[in-house]
C-alpha positions in Angstrom: 16.2 20.2 -28.7 14.3 19.6 -31.4 10.7 18.5 -29.5 7.9 17.1 -31.1 4.4 17.9 -29.5 1.0 16.3 -30.0 -1.4 18.3 -28.8 0.6 21.3 -29.5 -2.2 23.5 -30.4 -4.0 22.8 -27.1 -4.0 24.8 -24.0 -1.1 23.7 -22.6 0.6 22.0 -25.3 0.7 25.9 -27.1 2.0 27.0 -23.6 4.7 24.6 -23.7 5.8 25.4 -27.5 6.4 28.9 -26.3 8.1 28.3 -23.1 10.7 25.6 -24.9 11.2 28.1 -27.9 12.0 30.9 -25.6 14.5 28.5 -24.0 16.4 27.8 -27.7 14.7 24.5 -28.4 13.2 23.9 -31.7 9.4 22.6 -31.4 7.5 20.3 -34.4 4.3 20.3 -33.6 1.1 18.0 -34.4 -2.2 19.5 -36.4 -4.9 18.1 -37.9 -6.3 21.0 -38.8 -5.5 24.4 -40.9 -6.9 25.7 -37.5 -4.6 24.0 -35.6 -1.5 24.5 -38.1 -1.7 27.9 -37.9 -1.9 28.0 -34.0 1.3 26.0 -34.0 3.0 28.2 -36.8 1.8 31.4 -34.7 3.6 30.1 -31.6 7.2 29.8 -33.1 6.9 25.9 -33.8 6.8 24.0 -37.4 4.1 21.6 -38.0 4.0 18.1 -39.1 0.3 17.2 -40.1 -1.5 14.3 -38.6 -3.6 13.4 -35.8 -3.9 10.8 -33.2 -4.9 7.7 -35.2 -2.3 8.8 -37.7 0.4 5.9 -36.1 2.7 6.9 -39.4 3.1 10.6 -38.8 3.6 10.0 -34.7 6.3 7.3 -35.9 7.6 10.1 -37.9 7.6 13.4 -35.4 9.3 10.7 -33.1 12.1 10.0 -35.0 12.8 13.2 -36.8 12.8 14.8 -32.8 15.4 14.7 -29.8 12.3 14.1 -27.4 8.8 13.6 -27.1 6.2 15.4 -25.1 2.6 13.6 -25.9 -0.2 16.3 -24.4 -2.7 15.3 -27.2 -5.6 13.3 -26.2 -9.3 12.8 -27.3 -11.3 14.8 -24.7 -14.7 13.0 -25.1 -16.1 11.6 -22.3 -18.7 9.5 -24.1 -17.0 7.3 -25.4 -13.5 7.0 -22.9 -12.8 3.4 -23.5 -12.3 4.1 -27.4 -10.1 7.7 -26.3 -7.6 5.8 -24.0 -7.3 2.8 -26.1 -5.9 5.6 -29.1 -4.0 7.2 -26.3 -1.8 3.7 -25.9 -1.9 3.0 -29.5 -0.1 6.4 -29.8 2.6 5.6 -26.8 2.9 2.0 -28.4 4.2 3.4 -31.9 5.9 6.5 -31.1 7.9 3.9 -28.0 8.9 2.1 -31.4 10.1 5.0 -33.3 12.5 5.4 -30.7 13.5 2.4 -29.3 17.4 2.3 -28.0 17.7 6.1 -28.6 17.6 7.3 -25.0 15.2 9.9 -26.0 13.0 11.4 -23.6 9.6 10.8 -24.4 6.8 12.6 -21.8 2.9 11.4 -21.4 0.3 13.1 -19.6 -1.5 11.7 -17.0 -3.8 13.4 -14.5 -3.5 13.5 -10.3 -7.1 12.4 -10.4 -5.6 8.8 -11.4 -4.1 8.8 -7.7 -5.9 6.8 -4.8 -8.2 9.2 -3.2 -8.8 9.8 0.3 -5.3 11.4 1.4 -2.5 14.0 -0.1 -1.5 12.1 -3.1 2.6 12.2 -3.9 4.5 11.0 -6.6 5.2 7.8 -5.2 1.4 7.1 -4.5 -0.1 4.1 -6.1 -2.4 4.6 -9.1 -6.1 4.1 -8.5 -6.3 0.6 -11.3 -9.9 1.4 -11.7 -11.4 -1.8 -13.8 -14.1 0.8 -15.6 -14.1 3.0 -18.6 -11.8 5.8 -17.5 -8.9 3.5 -17.8 -6.2 6.0 -18.6 -4.0 5.0 -15.8 -2.9 1.9 -18.5 -0.9 4.4 -20.1 0.8 5.0 -16.9 1.7 1.4 -16.9 2.6 1.1 -20.0 4.7 4.2 -20.1 6.9 2.6 -17.6 6.9 -0.8 -19.2 8.0 0.6 -22.6 11.2 2.9 -20.7 12.2 -0.6 -19.5 11.7 -2.9 -22.6 13.5 -0.5 -25.0 15.1 2.1 -23.3 14.3 5.5 -24.2 14.0 7.8 -21.3 10.2 7.6 -20.5 8.1 9.9 -17.8 4.7 11.0 -16.9 3.6 14.2 -16.0 0.2 14.5 -13.9 -1.5 17.5 -14.7 -4.3 18.9 -11.7 -7.5 18.9 -13.5 -7.9 22.5 -13.1 -4.8 23.7 -15.1 -6.1 26.9 -15.4 -5.7 30.5 -17.2 -6.9 32.8 -20.3 -8.4 30.7 -22.6 -9.4 27.9 -20.9 -12.1 25.6 -21.6 -11.4 22.9 -19.3 -13.0 21.9 -15.7 -13.2 25.5 -14.3 -14.1 27.1 -17.4 -16.8 24.1 -17.9 -18.1 24.8 -14.0 -18.8 28.4 -15.0 -20.8 27.3 -18.2 -23.0 25.0 -16.3 -24.0 27.4 -14.0 -24.7 29.6 -16.5 -27.1 26.9 -18.2 -28.0 25.4 -15.2 -29.0 28.6 -13.0 -27.1 27.3 -9.9 -23.5 26.2 -9.3 -24.0 22.2 -8.0 -21.0 20.0 -6.3 -21.7 16.6 -4.9 -19.1 16.7 -2.2 -18.9 19.7 0.5 -15.4 18.3 1.4 -13.9 17.2 -1.8 -10.3 18.9 -2.9 -9.0 19.2 -6.1 -5.5 20.7 -7.0 -4.6 23.5 -9.2 -1.9 24.6 -11.3 -1.4 27.9 -14.1 -1.1 26.4 -17.4 2.2 28.9 -17.5 3.8 26.9 -14.8 2.9 23.5 -16.1 4.7 24.9 -19.3 8.1 25.3 -17.6 7.6 22.1 -15.5 7.5 20.2 -19.1 10.3 21.6 -20.1 12.4 21.2 -17.2 11.2 17.4 -17.4 12.5 17.5 -20.5 16.0 19.0 -19.6 16.3 17.2 -16.1 13.8 14.8 -15.6 14.8 10.8 -14.7 13.7 7.7 -16.5 10.7 6.3 -15.0 10.4 9.6 -13.8 6.8 10.8 -12.3 6.4 14.4 -11.7 3.0 16.4 -10.7 2.3 19.7 -12.1 0.3 20.9 -8.8 1.3 24.7 -7.6 -2.0 24.6 -5.3 -2.3 20.9 -3.3 -6.4 21.1 -2.6 -8.7 23.7 -2.9 -12.5 22.7 -2.1 -14.3 22.4 -5.1 -17.0 24.0 -2.6 -15.1 27.2 -2.3 -14.8 27.3 -6.1 -18.6 26.8 -6.7 -19.7 29.2 -4.1 -16.9 31.7 -6.2 -18.9 31.2 -9.4 -22.4 31.1 -7.7 -21.5 34.6 -6.3 -19.8 36.0 -9.2 -22.8 34.9 -11.4 -25.4 36.0 -8.3 -26.7 32.7 -8.4 -27.2 30.2 -5.7 -24.9 27.8 -4.9 -25.7 24.5 -3.7 -24.4 20.9 -2.5 -26.5 18.4 -4.3 -27.0 14.2 -4.5 -24.8 12.9 -7.4 -27.9 11.2 -8.5 -29.5 14.8 -9.4 -26.5 16.9 -10.1 -26.3 14.1 -13.0 -29.1 14.7 -14.5 -27.7 18.5 -15.7 -24.1 17.4 -15.1 -23.6 14.1 -16.2 -20.3 12.3 -15.7 -18.8 16.1 -13.7 -21.7 15.0 -11.1 -19.0 12.2 -10.4 -15.8 13.5 -10.8 -16.3 16.0 -8.5 -17.3 13.7 -5.3 -13.1 12.7 -5.5 -11.2 14.0 -2.9 -7.5 14.8 -4.8 -5.3 16.5 -2.8 -1.7 16.4 -4.2 1.7 17.5 -3.8 4.2 18.0 -5.8 7.3 18.3 -3.5 9.1 15.9 -4.9 8.5 17.7 -8.3 10.0 20.6 -7.0 13.1 19.3 -5.6 13.9 17.0 -8.2 13.9 19.4 -11.0 13.9 23.2 -9.5 10.3 23.8 -10.5 8.6 26.8 -8.8 5.3 27.8 -9.7 4.8 31.6 -9.7 1.5 32.0 -11.6 -1.6 33.2 -9.9 -4.1 30.6 -8.6 -7.0 29.1 -9.5 -9.3 31.4 -8.1 -7.8 34.9 -8.6 -7.1 33.7 -12.0 -11.0 33.1 -12.2 -11.9 36.2 -11.2 -10.0 37.4 -13.8 -10.7 35.9 -17.1 -13.8 33.3 -16.8 -16.6 35.5 -16.7 -16.7 38.0 -19.3 
Protein backbone atom coordinates (compact mmCIF):
# COMPACT_ATOMS: atom_id res chain seq x y z
CA UNK A 1 0.00 0.00 0.00
CA UNK A 2 0.94 3.63 -0.44
CA UNK A 3 0.08 5.24 2.91
CA UNK A 4 -0.41 8.97 3.50
CA UNK A 5 0.57 9.99 7.04
CA UNK A 6 -0.20 13.30 8.73
CA UNK A 7 2.17 13.84 11.64
CA UNK A 8 4.73 11.73 9.79
CA UNK A 9 7.68 13.52 11.41
CA UNK A 10 6.23 13.17 14.92
CA UNK A 11 7.04 10.78 17.73
CA UNK A 12 4.52 8.12 16.69
CA UNK A 13 4.27 9.04 13.01
CA UNK A 14 7.98 8.62 12.32
CA UNK A 15 7.94 5.19 13.97
CA UNK A 16 4.84 4.22 11.96
CA UNK A 17 6.53 5.31 8.71
CA UNK A 18 9.56 3.12 9.39
CA UNK A 19 7.35 0.19 10.42
CA UNK A 20 5.28 0.41 7.24
CA UNK A 21 8.31 0.76 4.96
CA UNK A 22 10.03 -2.20 6.61
CA UNK A 23 6.98 -4.32 5.69
CA UNK A 24 6.93 -3.37 2.04
CA UNK A 25 4.58 -0.39 2.07
CA UNK A 26 5.29 3.06 0.63
CA UNK A 27 4.78 6.20 2.71
CA UNK A 28 3.87 9.76 1.75
CA UNK A 29 4.41 12.03 4.75
CA UNK A 30 2.93 15.48 5.34
CA UNK A 31 5.59 18.02 6.36
CA UNK A 32 5.15 21.72 7.09
CA UNK A 33 8.82 22.67 7.54
CA UNK A 34 12.24 21.82 6.16
CA UNK A 35 13.12 20.07 9.42
CA UNK A 36 9.98 17.93 9.28
CA UNK A 37 10.60 17.13 5.62
CA UNK A 38 14.14 16.02 6.47
CA UNK A 39 12.82 13.68 9.18
CA UNK A 40 10.29 12.17 6.76
CA UNK A 41 12.94 11.69 4.08
CA UNK A 42 15.37 10.05 6.51
CA UNK A 43 12.63 7.56 7.42
CA UNK A 44 12.58 6.51 3.76
CA UNK A 45 9.30 8.22 2.90
CA UNK A 46 8.24 10.69 0.21
CA UNK A 47 7.36 14.22 1.32
CA UNK A 48 4.17 16.19 0.68
CA UNK A 49 4.58 19.78 1.84
CA UNK A 50 1.62 21.16 3.76
CA UNK A 51 0.04 21.39 7.20
CA UNK A 52 -3.13 20.40 9.03
CA UNK A 53 -5.02 23.53 7.97
CA UNK A 54 -3.99 23.11 4.31
CA UNK A 55 -7.08 21.16 3.25
CA UNK A 56 -6.06 20.97 -0.40
CA UNK A 57 -2.78 19.29 0.55
CA UNK A 58 -4.68 16.82 2.76
CA UNK A 59 -7.06 15.98 -0.08
CA UNK A 60 -4.16 15.53 -2.49
CA UNK A 61 -2.35 13.16 -0.13
CA UNK A 62 -5.51 11.13 0.48
CA UNK A 63 -6.39 10.88 -3.22
CA UNK A 64 -2.88 9.82 -4.22
CA UNK A 65 -2.63 7.08 -1.60
CA UNK A 66 -4.23 3.72 -0.84
CA UNK A 67 -4.62 4.39 2.89
CA UNK A 68 -4.40 7.27 5.37
CA UNK A 69 -3.02 7.51 8.91
CA UNK A 70 -4.16 10.78 10.45
CA UNK A 71 -1.75 11.18 13.36
CA UNK A 72 -1.15 14.92 13.25
CA UNK A 73 -2.67 17.14 15.95
CA UNK A 74 -1.91 20.63 17.27
CA UNK A 75 -0.72 20.07 20.85
CA UNK A 76 -1.34 23.55 22.21
CA UNK A 77 -3.32 23.14 25.41
CA UNK A 78 -4.06 26.89 25.56
CA UNK A 79 -6.50 26.76 22.62
CA UNK A 80 -8.07 23.34 22.47
CA UNK A 81 -11.33 24.43 20.76
CA UNK A 82 -9.30 25.65 17.78
CA UNK A 83 -7.15 22.51 17.71
CA UNK A 84 -10.08 20.12 17.77
CA UNK A 85 -11.92 22.14 15.11
CA UNK A 86 -8.83 21.88 12.87
CA UNK A 87 -8.79 18.13 13.47
CA UNK A 88 -12.41 17.72 12.39
CA UNK A 89 -11.91 19.88 9.30
CA UNK A 90 -8.93 17.73 8.31
CA UNK A 91 -10.93 14.52 8.78
CA UNK A 92 -13.81 15.92 6.72
CA UNK A 93 -11.47 16.96 3.90
CA UNK A 94 -9.74 13.58 3.67
CA UNK A 95 -13.04 11.71 3.94
CA UNK A 96 -14.41 13.75 1.04
CA UNK A 97 -11.33 12.92 -1.02
CA UNK A 98 -11.74 9.15 -0.58
CA UNK A 99 -15.54 8.92 -0.59
CA UNK A 100 -16.75 5.72 -2.21
CA UNK A 101 -13.26 4.23 -2.42
CA UNK A 102 -13.31 1.80 0.50
CA UNK A 103 -9.84 3.07 1.47
CA UNK A 104 -8.80 2.83 5.13
CA UNK A 105 -8.61 6.10 7.07
CA UNK A 106 -7.36 5.74 10.64
CA UNK A 107 -7.59 8.66 13.05
CA UNK A 108 -5.70 9.05 16.31
CA UNK A 109 -7.61 9.48 19.54
CA UNK A 110 -6.77 8.89 23.18
CA UNK A 111 -7.74 6.50 25.92
CA UNK A 112 -8.55 9.52 28.08
CA UNK A 113 -11.59 10.02 25.83
CA UNK A 114 -13.21 6.96 27.43
CA UNK A 115 -15.41 7.27 30.49
CA UNK A 116 -13.40 6.95 33.70
CA UNK A 117 -13.69 4.82 36.82
CA UNK A 118 -13.52 1.28 35.42
CA UNK A 119 -11.33 -0.62 32.98
CA UNK A 120 -12.10 0.85 29.56
CA UNK A 121 -12.53 -1.52 26.63
CA UNK A 122 -12.83 -0.88 22.92
CA UNK A 123 -16.61 -1.09 23.36
CA UNK A 124 -16.80 1.43 26.20
CA UNK A 125 -18.67 4.67 25.62
CA UNK A 126 -16.56 7.79 25.26
CA UNK A 127 -17.04 10.64 27.70
CA UNK A 128 -18.70 13.47 25.77
CA UNK A 129 -17.55 16.35 27.93
CA UNK A 130 -19.08 19.63 26.66
CA UNK A 131 -15.98 21.53 27.78
CA UNK A 132 -13.12 22.85 25.62
CA UNK A 133 -11.34 19.51 25.36
CA UNK A 134 -13.80 18.04 22.86
CA UNK A 135 -11.55 15.80 20.76
CA UNK A 136 -14.19 13.12 21.27
CA UNK A 137 -16.14 14.84 18.49
CA UNK A 138 -13.56 13.51 16.02
CA UNK A 139 -14.44 9.96 17.05
CA UNK A 140 -18.14 10.57 16.43
CA UNK A 141 -17.31 12.27 13.12
CA UNK A 142 -15.17 9.49 11.66
CA UNK A 143 -17.74 6.82 12.55
CA UNK A 144 -20.56 8.85 10.96
CA UNK A 145 -18.53 9.60 7.82
CA UNK A 146 -17.53 5.95 7.48
CA UNK A 147 -21.19 4.98 7.03
CA UNK A 148 -22.06 8.01 4.92
CA UNK A 149 -19.14 8.05 2.49
CA UNK A 150 -18.21 4.37 2.11
CA UNK A 151 -14.59 4.16 3.20
CA UNK A 152 -12.92 2.04 5.91
CA UNK A 153 -12.74 4.45 8.82
CA UNK A 154 -11.13 3.38 12.09
CA UNK A 155 -10.03 4.84 15.42
CA UNK A 156 -6.85 4.06 17.33
CA UNK A 157 -6.89 5.31 20.92
CA UNK A 158 -3.39 5.87 22.23
CA UNK A 159 -2.31 5.71 25.85
CA UNK A 160 -1.50 9.14 27.30
CA UNK A 161 1.99 7.83 27.99
CA UNK A 162 3.27 6.58 24.64
CA UNK A 163 6.93 6.34 25.53
CA UNK A 164 10.38 5.77 24.07
CA UNK A 165 13.63 7.57 23.35
CA UNK A 166 12.90 11.10 22.17
CA UNK A 167 9.54 11.35 23.95
CA UNK A 168 8.25 14.89 24.51
CA UNK A 169 4.84 13.83 25.83
CA UNK A 170 3.31 13.44 29.27
CA UNK A 171 6.05 11.34 30.88
CA UNK A 172 8.84 13.70 29.77
CA UNK A 173 6.72 16.72 30.71
CA UNK A 174 6.33 15.33 34.24
CA UNK A 175 10.11 14.95 34.50
CA UNK A 176 10.71 18.49 33.26
CA UNK A 177 8.06 19.93 35.59
CA UNK A 178 9.59 18.17 38.59
CA UNK A 179 12.99 19.67 37.72
CA UNK A 180 11.43 23.13 37.39
CA UNK A 181 9.31 22.96 40.56
CA UNK A 182 11.75 21.13 42.81
CA UNK A 183 8.97 18.64 43.59
CA UNK A 184 7.37 15.75 41.72
CA UNK A 185 3.71 16.67 42.13
CA UNK A 186 0.64 14.53 41.53
CA UNK A 187 -3.03 15.07 42.38
CA UNK A 188 -4.41 11.57 43.01
CA UNK A 189 -3.03 8.59 44.87
CA UNK A 190 -5.27 6.18 42.93
CA UNK A 191 -5.31 7.46 39.34
CA UNK A 192 -4.01 4.95 36.80
CA UNK A 193 -2.94 5.54 33.21
CA UNK A 194 -2.16 2.96 30.53
CA UNK A 195 1.17 2.99 28.71
CA UNK A 196 2.57 1.82 25.39
CA UNK A 197 5.97 1.95 23.69
CA UNK A 198 6.04 3.91 20.43
CA UNK A 199 7.39 0.92 18.49
CA UNK A 200 4.51 -1.28 19.69
CA UNK A 201 2.11 1.53 18.73
CA UNK A 202 3.63 1.61 15.24
CA UNK A 203 3.07 -2.13 14.80
CA UNK A 204 -0.55 -1.75 15.86
CA UNK A 205 -1.10 0.99 13.27
CA UNK A 206 0.29 -1.21 10.50
CA UNK A 207 -1.86 -4.14 11.55
CA UNK A 208 -4.96 -1.94 11.69
CA UNK A 209 -4.31 -0.75 8.14
CA UNK A 210 -3.78 -4.31 6.95
CA UNK A 211 -6.49 -6.10 8.93
CA UNK A 212 -8.75 -3.58 10.68
CA UNK A 213 -12.50 -3.55 10.18
CA UNK A 214 -14.54 -0.60 8.97
CA UNK A 215 -15.77 1.27 12.04
CA UNK A 216 -13.18 -0.51 14.19
CA UNK A 217 -11.92 0.98 17.45
CA UNK A 218 -8.51 -0.20 18.66
CA UNK A 219 -6.56 0.46 21.86
CA UNK A 220 -2.83 1.07 21.76
CA UNK A 221 -2.26 0.13 25.41
CA UNK A 222 0.38 -2.42 26.41
CA UNK A 223 0.27 -1.76 30.17
CA UNK A 224 -3.33 -1.51 31.34
CA UNK A 225 -2.99 0.86 34.28
CA UNK A 226 0.11 2.31 35.91
CA UNK A 227 -0.37 4.34 39.08
CA UNK A 228 0.60 7.94 38.37
CA UNK A 229 1.72 8.04 41.99
CA UNK A 230 4.32 5.36 41.21
CA UNK A 231 5.50 7.23 38.13
CA UNK A 232 5.94 10.51 40.00
CA UNK A 233 7.66 8.75 42.90
CA UNK A 234 10.07 7.16 40.42
CA UNK A 235 10.77 10.63 39.02
CA UNK A 236 11.29 12.06 42.49
CA UNK A 237 13.63 9.26 43.52
CA UNK A 238 15.67 9.52 40.33
CA UNK A 239 15.99 13.31 40.63
CA UNK A 240 16.42 13.25 44.41
CA UNK A 241 13.31 15.38 44.84
CA UNK A 242 10.26 14.92 47.08
CA UNK A 243 7.17 13.37 45.47
CA UNK A 244 4.03 14.92 46.89
CA UNK A 245 0.28 14.46 46.44
CA UNK A 246 -1.34 17.90 46.53
CA UNK A 247 -4.72 19.39 45.71
CA UNK A 248 -5.63 20.19 42.12
CA UNK A 249 -5.81 23.85 43.06
CA UNK A 250 -2.27 23.88 44.44
CA UNK A 251 -0.86 21.81 41.60
CA UNK A 252 -2.56 23.96 38.96
CA UNK A 253 -0.43 26.93 39.99
CA UNK A 254 2.64 25.21 38.55
CA UNK A 255 1.25 22.35 36.42
CA UNK A 256 -1.70 24.10 34.74
CA UNK A 257 -3.82 21.74 32.60
CA UNK A 258 -1.84 18.73 33.78
CA UNK A 259 -3.04 19.11 37.36
CA UNK A 260 -6.57 18.24 36.22
CA UNK A 261 -5.48 15.51 33.78
CA UNK A 262 -3.61 13.71 36.55
CA UNK A 263 -6.85 13.11 38.48
CA UNK A 264 -8.23 10.91 35.66
CA UNK A 265 -8.35 7.21 36.51
CA UNK A 266 -8.05 5.60 33.08
CA UNK A 267 -7.09 1.90 33.16
CA UNK A 268 -7.57 0.69 29.58
CA UNK A 269 -7.66 -2.80 28.14
CA UNK A 270 -6.42 -3.78 24.67
CA UNK A 271 -7.54 -7.41 24.89
CA UNK A 272 -10.00 -7.11 22.01
CA UNK A 273 -7.46 -5.25 19.87
CA UNK A 274 -4.83 -7.90 20.45
CA UNK A 275 -7.19 -10.73 19.55
CA UNK A 276 -8.65 -9.07 16.44
CA UNK A 277 -5.40 -7.79 14.95
CA UNK A 278 -2.93 -10.34 16.30
CA UNK A 279 -1.06 -7.51 18.03
CA UNK A 280 1.43 -8.57 20.70
CA UNK A 281 3.23 -5.71 22.48
CA UNK A 282 6.81 -6.73 23.21
CA UNK A 283 8.79 -3.59 24.07
CA UNK A 284 9.83 -2.49 27.59
CA UNK A 285 7.34 -0.95 29.98
CA UNK A 286 7.06 2.71 30.91
CA UNK A 287 9.14 2.76 34.09
CA UNK A 288 12.00 0.70 32.66
CA UNK A 289 12.01 2.94 29.60
CA UNK A 290 12.02 6.11 31.69
CA UNK A 291 15.02 4.95 33.70
CA UNK A 292 16.88 4.25 30.47
CA UNK A 293 16.06 7.41 28.50
CA UNK A 294 14.35 10.17 30.49
CA UNK A 295 17.00 11.43 32.89
CA UNK A 296 20.02 12.14 30.67
